[in-house]
KEPA-623197 format. One record per atom (N, C-alpha, C, CB): x, y, z; atom name; residue number from 1; chain; residue in one letter. Coordinates in pm, whole numbers, plus 50000, padded with zeros to 5 digits. Glycine has a CB too. Example, Ala and Ser with C-alpha at 12.3 -4.5 7.8 and 13.67 -1.06 7.14 Angstrom:
2
X,Y,Z,at,i,ch,aa
51319,49431,50780,N,1,A,a
51230,49550,50780,CA,1,A,a
51320,49670,50780,C,1,A,a
51131,49553,50905,CB,1,A,a
51285,49775,50708,N,2,A,s
51367,49894,50714,CA,2,A,s
51290,50003,50787,C,2,A,s
51408,49940,50572,CB,2,A,s
END
This chain:
115
X,Y,Z,at,i,ch,aa
50416,48964,52156,N,1,A,m
50411,49051,52002,CA,1,A,m
50384,49152,51963,C,1,A,m
50352,49023,51926,CB,1,A,m
50254,49168,52013,N,2,A,g
50175,49316,51988,CA,2,A,g
50290,49456,51986,C,2,A,g
50049,49342,52139,CB,2,A,g
50404,49428,52082,N,3,A,s
50454,49573,52136,CA,3,A,s
50563,49548,52058,C,3,A,s
50481,49613,52309,CB,3,A,s
50668,49452,51918,N,4,A,q
50702,49390,51813,CA,4,A,q
50624,49441,51674,C,4,A,q
50682,49252,51847,CB,4,A,q
50522,49424,51663,N,5,A,s
50514,49498,51541,CA,5,A,s
50518,49595,51452,C,5,A,s
50477,49494,51525,CB,5,A,s
50586,49667,51373,N,6,A,r
50605,49746,51329,CA,6,A,r
50450,49843,51269,C,6,A,r
50701,49692,51255,CB,6,A,r
50338,49750,51211,N,7,A,i
50217,49816,51171,CA,7,A,i
50098,49745,51221,C,7,A,i
50210,49828,51025,CB,7,A,i
50070,49811,51365,N,8,A,n
49988,49781,51484,CA,8,A,n
49848,49783,51404,C,8,A,n
50004,49899,51620,CB,8,A,n
49703,49675,51507,N,9,A,g
49593,49655,51431,CA,9,A,g
49530,49861,51416,C,9,A,g
49472,49514,51535,CB,9,A,g
49573,49959,51433,N,10,A,f
49559,50099,51400,CA,10,A,f
49618,50133,51313,C,10,A,f
49584,50179,51479,CB,10,A,f
49727,50142,51271,N,11,A,h
49771,50143,51166,CA,11,A,h
49729,50045,51019,C,11,A,h
49881,50133,51212,CB,11,A,h
49699,49874,51041,N,12,A,t
49652,49835,50937,CA,12,A,t
49529,49892,50907,C,12,A,t
49651,49715,50939,CB,12,A,t
49383,49928,50992,N,13,A,v
49303,49948,50952,CA,13,A,v
49324,50082,50865,C,13,A,v
49224,49932,51042,CB,13,A,v
49396,50213,50937,N,14,A,a
49400,50296,50823,CA,14,A,a
49463,50292,50716,C,14,A,a
49422,50383,50846,CB,14,A,a
49564,50218,50704,N,15,A,l
49582,50195,50539,CA,15,A,l
49518,50104,50456,C,15,A,l
49703,50161,50508,CB,15,A,l
49449,50025,50526,N,16,A,l
49336,50032,50433,CA,16,A,l
49204,50064,50401,C,16,A,l
49328,49968,50414,CB,16,A,l
49171,50180,50497,N,17,A,s
49075,50244,50490,CA,17,A,s
49119,50357,50378,C,17,A,s
49033,50283,50627,CB,17,A,s
49297,50406,50335,N,18,A,a
49286,50466,50345,CA,18,A,a
49314,50431,50152,C,18,A,a
49331,50530,50463,CB,18,A,a
49403,50362,50107,N,19,A,a
49360,50264,50036,CA,19,A,a
49241,50252,49965,C,19,A,a
49363,50182,50099,CB,19,A,a
49146,50201,50003,N,20,A,a
49018,50177,49955,CA,20,A,a
49009,50330,49908,C,20,A,a
48902,50114,50068,CB,20,A,a
48999,50432,50011,N,21,A,f
48939,50545,49999,CA,21,A,f
48979,50618,49869,C,21,A,f
48963,50618,50114,CB,21,A,f
49108,50580,49856,N,22,A,v
49204,50642,49651,CA,22,A,v
49216,50559,49609,C,22,A,v
49366,50712,49607,CB,22,A,v
49116,50410,49559,N,23,A,d
49041,50329,49494,CA,23,A,d
48931,50376,49437,C,23,A,d
49014,50240,49560,CB,23,A,d
48865,50427,49514,N,24,A,t
48704,50483,49488,CA,24,A,t
48702,50638,49440,C,24,A,t
48605,50475,49643,CB,24,A,t
48769,50684,49471,N,25,A,l
48867,50834,49433,CA,25,A,l
48880,50812,49266,C,25,A,l
49066,50839,49527,CB,25,A,l
48985,50679,49254,N,26,A,q
49032,50674,49122,CA,26,A,q
48928,50613,49022,C,26,A,q
49160,50598,49119,CB,26,A,q
48828,50559,49113,N,27,A,t
48749,50427,49057,CA,27,A,t
48657,50549,48950,C,27,A,t
48632,50305,49209,CB,27,A,t
48630,50691,49008,N,28,A,v
48504,50740,49008,CA,28,A,v
48585,50868,48919,C,28,A,v
48415,50763,49172,CB,28,A,v
48674,50931,48913,N,29,A,v
48731,51054,48847,CA,29,A,v
48816,50939,48707,C,29,A,v
48863,51171,48984,CB,29,A,v
48842,50853,48721,N,30,A,t
48878,50794,48579,CA,30,A,t
48762,50797,48464,C,30,A,t
48919,50638,48599,CB,30,A,t
48678,50798,48474,N,31,A,f
48528,50764,48399,CA,31,A,f
48465,50912,48345,C,31,A,f
48401,50684,48527,CB,31,A,f
48582,51066,48435,N,32,A,i
48497,51165,48374,CA,32,A,i
48567,51201,48215,C,32,A,i
48491,51306,48483,CB,32,A,i
48533,51215,48129,N,33,A,p
48571,51271,47998,CA,33,A,p
48698,51379,47983,C,33,A,p
48447,51338,47948,CB,33,A,p
48788,51287,47932,N,34,A,v
48869,51376,47871,CA,34,A,v
48988,51334,47957,C,34,A,v
48820,51531,47872,CB,34,A,v
48942,51432,48095,N,35,A,v
49040,51492,48205,CA,35,A,v
49075,51392,48308,C,35,A,v
48976,51615,48281,CB,35,A,v
48974,51288,48300,N,36,A,g
48927,51220,48417,CA,36,A,g
49061,51061,48430,C,36,A,g
48724,51171,48380,CB,36,A,g
49174,51053,48337,N,37,A,p
49289,50995,48310,CA,37,A,p
49416,51050,48389,C,37,A,p
49304,51005,48173,CB,37,A,p
49432,51196,48397,N,38,A,f
49465,51219,48430,CA,38,A,f
49483,51269,48592,C,38,A,f
49464,51233,48354,CB,38,A,f
49351,51308,48612,N,39,A,i
49345,51365,48671,CA,39,A,i
49351,51214,48836,C,39,A,i
49231,51472,48612,CB,39,A,i
49314,51071,48742,N,40,A,a
49367,50945,48835,CA,40,A,a
49486,50917,48857,C,40,A,a
49333,50831,48798,CB,40,A,a
49624,50969,48756,N,41,A,t
49697,50937,48793,CA,41,A,t
49778,51026,48867,C,41,A,t
49727,50886,48721,CB,41,A,t
49744,51158,48867,N,42,A,a
49818,51278,48974,CA,42,A,a
49750,51204,49145,C,42,A,a
49732,51503,48927,CB,42,A,a
49623,51155,49143,N,43,A,v
49554,51100,49276,CA,43,A,v
49686,50936,49257,C,43,A,v
49310,51061,49254,CB,43,A,v
49721,50852,49185,N,44,A,a
49813,50772,49242,CA,44,A,a
49932,50842,49234,C,44,A,a
49821,50645,49185,CB,44,A,a
49994,50903,49202,N,45,A,i
50140,50992,49242,CA,45,A,i
50131,51059,49344,C,45,A,i
50192,51095,49148,CB,45,A,i
50010,51127,49420,N,46,A,t
50022,51162,49544,CA,46,A,t
49974,51012,49652,C,46,A,t
49923,51306,49557,CB,46,A,t
49890,50925,49586,N,47,A,a
49876,50811,49696,CA,47,A,a
50053,50746,49734,C,47,A,a
49755,50666,49617,CB,47,A,a
50110,50748,49645,N,48,A,r
50213,50616,49607,CA,48,A,r
50305,50781,49733,C,48,A,r
50283,50548,49346,CB,48,A,r
50327,50880,49736,N,49,A,i
50412,50965,49803,CA,49,A,i
50342,50966,49934,C,49,A,i
50432,51106,49734,CB,49,A,i
50215,50952,49981,N,50,A,v
50167,50947,50072,CA,50,A,v
50209,50877,50156,C,50,A,v
50082,50935,50057,CB,50,A,v
50135,50677,50103,N,51,A,f
50198,50558,50159,CA,51,A,f
50345,50547,50165,C,51,A,f
50154,50451,50089,CB,51,A,f
50428,50596,50038,N,52,A,g
50597,50602,50088,CA,52,A,g
50608,50673,50208,C,52,A,g
50705,50682,49983,CB,52,A,g
50582,50788,50236,N,53,A,v
50621,50839,50344,CA,53,A,v
50571,50775,50487,C,53,A,v
50588,50966,50326,CB,53,A,v
50423,50729,50464,N,54,A,w
50357,50628,50599,CA,54,A,w
50465,50537,50640,C,54,A,w
50215,50521,50555,CB,54,A,w
50477,50452,50507,N,55,A,f
50535,50331,50606,CA,55,A,f
50711,50364,50608,C,55,A,f
50494,50143,50525,CB,55,A,f
50739,50474,50567,N,56,A,m
50883,50509,50611,CA,56,A,m
50903,50539,50784,C,56,A,m
50926,50653,50521,CB,56,A,m
50746,50635,50817,N,57,A,v
50743,50658,50963,CA,57,A,v
50765,50510,51072,C,57,A,v
50590,50731,50987,CB,57,A,v
50654,50437,50981,N,58,A,l
50644,50278,51063,CA,58,A,l
50802,50207,51043,C,58,A,l
50499,50152,50970,CB,58,A,l
50863,50265,50988,N,59,A,r
50994,50162,50944,CA,59,A,r
50958,50040,50862,C,59,A,r
51071,50097,51077,CB,59,A,r
50864,50075,50750,N,60,A,v
50905,49938,50689,CA,60,A,v
50925,50017,50525,C,60,A,v
50759,49785,50709,CB,60,A,v
51064,49913,50493,N,61,A,g
51086,49966,50380,CA,61,A,g
51016,49923,50255,C,61,A,g
51204,49958,50369,CB,61,A,g
51009,50010,50124,N,62,A,l
50958,49890,50056,CA,62,A,l
51027,49865,49980,C,62,A,l
50849,49886,50002,CB,62,A,l
51125,49865,49972,N,63,A,a
51213,49768,49899,CA,63,A,a
51322,49671,49935,C,63,A,a
51266,49830,49826,CB,63,A,a
51256,49659,50078,N,64,A,d
51390,49577,50191,CA,64,A,d
51385,49442,50128,C,64,A,d
51349,49557,50396,CB,64,A,d
51264,49359,50080,N,65,A,k
51239,49286,50069,CA,65,A,k
51174,49215,49898,C,65,A,k
51193,49304,50171,CB,65,A,k
51237,49173,49840,N,66,A,s
51231,49152,49680,CA,66,A,s
51059,49150,49674,C,66,A,s
51321,48982,49614,CB,66,A,s
50939,49090,49754,N,67,A,r
50788,49096,49704,CA,67,A,r
50771,49158,49773,C,67,A,r
50692,48999,49692,CB,67,A,r
50834,49262,49820,N,68,A,r
50752,49373,49899,CA,68,A,r
50824,49490,49743,C,68,A,r
50823,49415,50130,CB,68,A,r
50909,49482,49712,N,69,A,f
50959,49606,49649,CA,69,A,f
50862,49544,49476,C,69,A,f
51188,49622,49654,CB,69,A,f
50852,49432,49426,N,70,A,i
50766,49412,49301,CA,70,A,i
50613,49420,49323,C,70,A,i
50797,49274,49240,CB,70,A,i
50532,49457,49516,N,71,A,a
50356,49458,49452,CA,71,A,a
50398,49588,49470,C,71,A,a
50185,49386,49539,CB,71,A,a
50466,49667,49490,N,72,A,n
50527,49833,49529,CA,72,A,n
50495,49854,49421,C,72,A,n
50687,49886,49572,CB,72,A,n
50587,49816,49326,N,73,A,i
50650,49844,49133,CA,73,A,i
50450,49878,49084,C,73,A,i
50764,49598,49006,CB,73,A,i
50429,49698,49085,N,74,A,s
50328,49647,49032,CA,74,A,s
50224,49745,49073,C,74,A,s
50310,49509,49068,CB,74,A,s
50186,49734,49183,N,75,A,m
50052,49866,49239,CA,75,A,m
50096,49985,49165,C,75,A,m
50047,49920,49437,CB,75,A,m
50197,50011,49169,N,76,A,t
50192,50162,49126,CA,76,A,t
50227,50162,49013,C,76,A,t
50268,50260,49194,CB,76,A,t
50283,50114,48939,N,77,A,l
50259,50103,48743,CA,77,A,l
50124,50078,48719,C,77,A,l
50346,49959,48649,CB,77,A,l
50070,49991,48773,N,78,A,a
49931,49928,48732,CA,78,A,a
49834,50092,48760,C,78,A,a
49875,49757,48861,CB,78,A,a
49901,50139,48867,N,79,A,e
49740,50234,48912,CA,79,A,e
49799,50361,48815,C,79,A,e
49705,50295,49142,CB,79,A,e
49915,50388,48714,N,80,A,m
49876,50514,48640,CA,80,A,m
49828,50450,48454,C,80,A,m
50045,50643,48649,CB,80,A,m
49804,50340,48473,N,81,A,l
49713,50251,48360,CA,81,A,l
49562,50269,48337,C,81,A,l
49719,50103,48394,CB,81,A,l
49520,50408,48260,N,82,A,p
49355,50441,48191,CA,82,A,p
49316,50292,48236,C,82,A,p
49333,50481,47977,CB,82,A,p
49163,50249,48265,N,83,A,l
49061,50172,48317,CA,83,A,l
49110,50080,48436,C,83,A,l
49002,50091,48206,CB,83,A,l
49296,50051,48415,N,84,A,i
49326,49946,48492,CA,84,A,i
49318,50030,48674,C,84,A,i
49498,49877,48428,CB,84,A,i
49356,50129,48666,N,85,A,n
49368,50196,48784,CA,85,A,n
49231,50239,48854,C,85,A,n
49451,50308,48758,CB,85,A,n
49074,50175,48787,N,86,A,a
48965,50183,48808,CA,86,A,a
48987,50037,48919,C,86,A,a
48867,50192,48669,CB,86,A,a
49051,49921,48905,N,87,A,l
49064,49822,49005,CA,87,A,l
49112,49820,49157,C,87,A,l
49131,49752,48952,CB,87,A,l
49068,49786,49235,N,88,A,p
49094,49790,49378,CA,88,A,p
49227,49817,49409,C,88,A,p
49058,49671,49442,CB,88,A,p
49325,49817,49343,N,89,A,i
49472,49768,49267,CA,89,A,i
49532,49854,49484,C,89,A,i
49547,49907,49014,CB,89,A,i
49558,49931,49512,N,90,A,w
49525,50002,49656,CA,90,A,w
49520,49929,49760,C,90,A,w
49406,50065,49667,CB,90,A,w
49434,49894,49755,N,91,A,t
49379,49779,49867,CA,91,A,t
49447,49640,49868,C,91,A,t
49223,49743,49839,CB,91,A,t
49428,49608,49744,N,92,A,i
49503,49440,49741,CA,92,A,i
49635,49502,49805,C,92,A,i
49535,49342,49548,CB,92,A,i
49743,49563,49727,N,93,A,g
49879,49632,49716,CA,93,A,g
49904,49679,49888,C,93,A,g
49870,49784,49590,CB,93,A,g
49808,49731,49989,N,94,A,m
49842,49780,50104,CA,94,A,m
49838,49623,50217,C,94,A,m
49727,49918,50139,CB,94,A,m
49727,49546,50160,N,95,A,w
49681,49417,50212,CA,95,A,w
49778,49332,50247,C,95,A,w
49604,49351,50126,CB,95,A,w
49858,49324,50090,N,96,A,t
49977,49243,50088,CA,96,A,t
50128,49263,50146,C,96,A,t
49991,49228,49970,CB,96,A,t
50131,49406,50122,N,97,A,i
50253,49436,50257,CA,97,A,i
50213,49456,50395,C,97,A,i
50335,49572,50237,CB,97,A,i
50144,49502,50412,N,98,A,i
50077,49460,50568,CA,98,A,i
50130,49315,50615,C,98,A,i
49890,49449,50562,CB,98,A,i
50093,49253,50548,N,99,A,r
50059,49069,50542,CA,99,A,r
50186,49043,50511,C,99,A,r
49937,48990,50415,CB,99,A,r
50269,49097,50507,N,100,A,q
50409,49087,50467,CA,100,A,q
50492,49101,50566,C,100,A,q
50446,49175,50374,CB,100,A,q
50433,49198,50642,N,101,A,v
50488,49291,50763,CA,101,A,v
50521,49235,50846,C,101,A,v
50417,49378,50822,CB,101,A,v
50364,49219,50879,N,102,A,k
50336,49112,50995,CA,102,A,k
50415,49006,50971,C,102,A,k
50190,49059,51007,CB,102,A,k
50420,48945,50894,N,103,A,k
50488,48778,50922,CA,103,A,k
50600,48800,50910,C,103,A,k
50459,48648,50827,CB,103,A,k
50705,48890,50880,N,104,A,e
50837,48949,50901,CA,104,A,e
50863,48961,51035,C,104,A,e
50854,49077,50840,CB,104,A,e
50794,49002,51111,N,105,A,d
50758,49078,51260,CA,105,A,d
50726,48936,51309,C,105,A,d
50610,49215,51273,CB,105,A,d
50653,48857,51278,N,106,A,k
50651,48724,51377,CA,106,A,k
50751,48642,51416,C,106,A,k
50579,48635,51333,CB,106,A,k
50822,48625,51233,N,107,A,e
50968,48575,51242,CA,107,A,e
51021,48568,51323,C,107,A,e
51045,48617,51195,CB,107,A,e
51045,48705,51349,N,108,A,n
51156,48807,51407,CA,108,A,n
51140,48745,51563,C,108,A,n
51114,49006,51387,CB,108,A,n
51062,48793,51591,N,109,A,h
51028,48767,51742,CA,109,A,h
51010,48647,51724,C,109,A,h
50910,48837,51816,CB,109,A,h
50978,48555,51709,N,110,A,e
51005,48432,51740,CA,110,A,e
51147,48381,51700,C,110,A,e
50907,48358,51685,CB,110,A,e
51263,48440,51633,N,111,A,k
51385,48384,51633,CA,111,A,k
51452,48472,51810,C,111,A,k
51476,48430,51452,CB,111,A,k
51424,48572,51831,N,112,A,t
51455,48640,51960,CA,112,A,t
51366,48572,52034,C,112,A,t
51441,48796,51970,CB,112,A,t
51255,48526,52079,N,113,A,s
51222,48447,52167,CA,113,A,s
51289,48345,52184,C,113,A,s
51122,48420,52156,CB,113,A,s
51339,48275,52036,N,114,A,a
51430,48148,52090,CA,114,A,a
51580,48144,52141,C,114,A,a
51438,48059,51985,CB,114,A,a
51620,48304,52089,N,115,A,a
51758,48297,52144,CA,115,A,a
51756,48298,52251,C,115,A,a
51842,48379,52116,CB,115,A,a
END
């Protein structure tokens, strides 16, 4: 199954690490008076673009499955809300999407093995 997975161990660690970094950065800048929420929103938009491209490279569509689409939209919208964006939403969202993709890949591998 290792070669069948779209998100391997390296990308799992890299995606979760990048998400944790973005969450930490957003938490820090959120509490900067006046400009913090604007900077945090800019970070969220940039992260959305970077993660979107990263998933495209991995051949993972963020709107392919309804659960993944809901997780993606919820995560993006929540990250644009002041104070809410201080929560580890990117990390939780990435973990959710990675778990869903790995489950899909495992199911697809089992179907092709059984056929």
